[in-house]
C-alpha positions as semicolon CSV with decimal commas, in nm:
position;residue;x (nm);y (nm);z (nm)
1;X;12,816;9,038;7,937
2;X;12,511;9,037;7,704
3;X;12,444;8,831;7,392
4;X;12,200;8,877;7,132
5;X;11,961;8,574;7,040
6;X;11,778;8,442;6,761
7;X;11,444;8,287;6,882
8;X;11,277;8,062;6,627
9;X;11,023;7,878;6,794
10;X;10,779;7,560;6,687
11;X;11,093;7,353;6,610
12;X;11,163;7,025;6,503
13;X;11,431;6,953;6,673
14;X;11,634;7,165;6,942
15;X;12,008;7,342;6,805
16;X;12,191;7,583;6,939
17;X;12,388;7,766;6,658
18;X;12,654;8,100;6,667
19;X;12,637;8,338;6,425
20;X;12,893;8,513;6,584
21;X;13,104;8,602;6,945
22;X;12,818;8,755;7,104
23;X;12,491;8,638;6,869
24;X;12,360;8,278;6,861
25;X;12,066;8,108;6,715
26;X;11,818;7,876;6,875
27;X;11,548;7,681;6,759
28;X;11,306;7,514;7,066
29;X;10,999;7,311;7,035
30;X;10,804;7,477;7,283
31;X;10,534;7,705;7,153
32;X;10,617;8,124;7,220
33;X;10,296;8,039;7,500
34;X;10,300;8,126;7,851
35;X;10,711;8,244;7,877
36;X;10,762;7,876;7,764
37;X;11,038;7,946;7,495
38;X;11,167;8,187;7,650
39;X;11,225;7,917;7,932
40;X;11,331;7,675;7,789
41;X;11,633;7,943;7,541
42;X;11,774;8,042;7,925
43;X;11,884;7,724;7,965
44;X;11,987;7,637;7,607
45;X;12,193;7,964;7,693
46;X;12,349;7,902;7,980
47;X;12,394;7,488;7,901
48;X;12,604;7,641;7,571
49;X;12,800;7,909;7,758
50;X;12,854;7,685;8,128
51;X;12,751;7,856;8,337
52;X;12,433;7,862;8,579
53;X;12,082;7,892;8,490
54;X;12,063;8,172;8,748
55;X;12,296;8,371;8,601
56;X;12,206;8,468;8,258
57;X;11,857;8,652;8,270
58;X;11,618;8,821;7,946
59;X;11,726;9,164;7,961
60;X;11,494;9,259;7,643
61;X;11,283;9,077;7,380
62;X;11,060;8,918;7,593
63;X;10,732;8,939;7,285
64;X;11,055;8,914;7,057
65;X;11,185;8,642;6,800
66;X;11,557;8,884;6,843
67;X;11,606;8,888;7,205
68;X;11,887;8,984;7,492
69;X;12,044;8,837;7,721
70;X;12,253;8,999;8,080
71;X;12,530;8,681;8,190
72;X;12,640;8,823;8,442
73;X;12,991;8,649;8,635
């Protein structure tokens, strides 16, 4: 399964909201440096979908605010 995620970095509060069934909007405190924001977004997506962290893999959008994650079951 694939999940599209729109990311905002440098937010004051972390938030995860659902836009559609397969689209999430995530705000994280981390800056987009040294892959810190991508790691935190991955953790938030795993927690939101109640899957282990190892099941969530970033497949597109490493340097973009629009990302696609693959969720393996």
